[in-house]
Structure formats: C-alpha cells, structure tokens
N, C-alpha and C positions, 0 to 999 in steps of 0.2 A: 760504439757497437750498436747502440740503439737505432741509429739511422740505417745502418746496414741491415738489421733485422727487419725494420719497417719496409725497406726496399725489397727484401726477399719475400715478405708477405704480399706486397703490391704485385710482384711478379708471379704470385700464386705458387711459390715453391712449396713442396711438401713439408709438413712439420718435421719429418725425419731429417730432411736436408738441412733445414735451419738449425736443428739440434746438432747435427754433424759439424756445421760451420762454427757454432758456439763452442762446442767441445774442443775442436782443434785450435781455435784462437786462444782459449783458456790454457790449453796444454802448451802453446807457444809462450804465453806469458809466464807460466810456471817454470818452463825451461830457462827463460831469461833470469828468473829469480834464482834458480839453482846455479846459474853461472855467475851469481852475485852481481848482476846488472840491476841498477836501481830503476825499476819500472815506474816509480812515481814521477821521475823526471822525464821518462820516455813517453811521449804522446805518439799517436800513430804517425804524425808527420816527422817525428824525430828518428823513427826506425830507418836504418839505412840498409843498403844491399849487404854491407859488411856484417851487420848484426845477424841477418838471415843466414849468410854463408857460415858464420861462426856457429850459429845454432845448428845448422845441418851437420857440421863437423862434430860438434858436441854430442848430438844424438847418435851419430853413427859410431864414433870412436870411443866415447866414454860411457854412453848409456847402452850401447849394443842394440839400438833399435834397427829393425830391418828396413831395407830400402823401400819396400812397399809402404810401410807405415810412414816413413819420412815423406815419400811422394804424396801420400794422402794429406799430410799436414801442409805441404807446399801448395797443393791444389786449393785448400781452404784459404790459405794466406793470399794466394793469387786472386781469388774471388773477392776477398775483402779489400785488398789494395787496388784492384781494378775499379771497384765501386768508388772508393775514396778519390782516386785520380779522375775518374770519369766525371764525377760531380764536383770537382775542383775543391775538395776538402784538404788535399795535399798537393804541393807543387810538383813533386816527382814521385813516380811509382818505383819503390825499391824492388819490386818483383819483376821489373821490366826485363832484366838480363838473367834472371834465375831460371835455370832449366831443371827439369826433373832428372833424378839420378838414373843411370842405367842399371837395370836389374839383370844381373848376370844369371843366366839359366844354367842349371846343373845338367850335365850330360847324363842321360839315362842309358844304362847298359842295355845293349840289344842281344838277341840270341846269336850264338855262334853257328857256323854252318853245320857242325855236328848236331847241335841241339835242334836246328830246323829240320834236318834230315830225319832225326829220330821222331820228331813231332809228325812230320808228313807220312812217315812209314807206319804209324800207329793204326790207322783205320784198316779194317779188313775189307779190301776192295771186292771180295766175293759175295758180300752181303749188301742189302739195300742201305742199311744204316752206315755201313763203312763207306760206301760211295757218297752218301749224303754228307758225311763228316769230312 
C-alpha cells in the first residue's frame, strides 16, 4: 500500500482522497478477516476475482451494506489494483471484470389528478397574488 500512497501523492491527489482509499482498503481487509480468510497468506497478487465477488456478496447479504457503500469500496479497490497492474506489481488485475452494482431507485409517489386539480384551483385568480401563484 505504501507504493500506492506514494503514487497518489505524486499525482497530487487530495489528502482526503488518499485517506478514502486507505480507509476502503482497510475495510476490505477487515471484511476478509470477518469471513475467516487468512490475510497473512494473501498478498495483493493472491487476491482473485472470486475473493472480491465473495466479499461483495458478504457485504450485501450478511452485513446489509447498501449498494452505494459497496460501490464506493469497489472504486477504491479498482484504483488500487489498476495501479498494481499498471506498474507490473501483479500479473493479473482481479478487478478487470468486476462491475459496479446496479442501484435500484425507489419509485417516488406522484400526485393524483384529483390532488393536482385541487392544487391548481387553490389560487384566487381575481387577485394579483392568485395569478402570480
């Protein structure tokens, strides 16, 4: 991670961005530990696409982490592994085929025709403020 941080500093990334990367990478490692995966044997080049997919499922199904938060973590992991792959620290990028999760939007209830008619009939059109409104 040291090389990644140095590269971020060389690219003049904001300290907040670097801190975000470090927090998300640490959270990823903590999540692997919670899944009882021995991270002492896992070096960055040993992390596979399957590890990441399992981690996503774990966060979503067992931890109840929202899609937005999972995608935030995936973005940080992508930046880290893109760096490692680009500078040939790892032979294969495990994030290469990992896509962000779709965030399903909730449908917001709209006004009914009755409610709209009631709303539009409220202003008194005989007055200036009524016409304005």
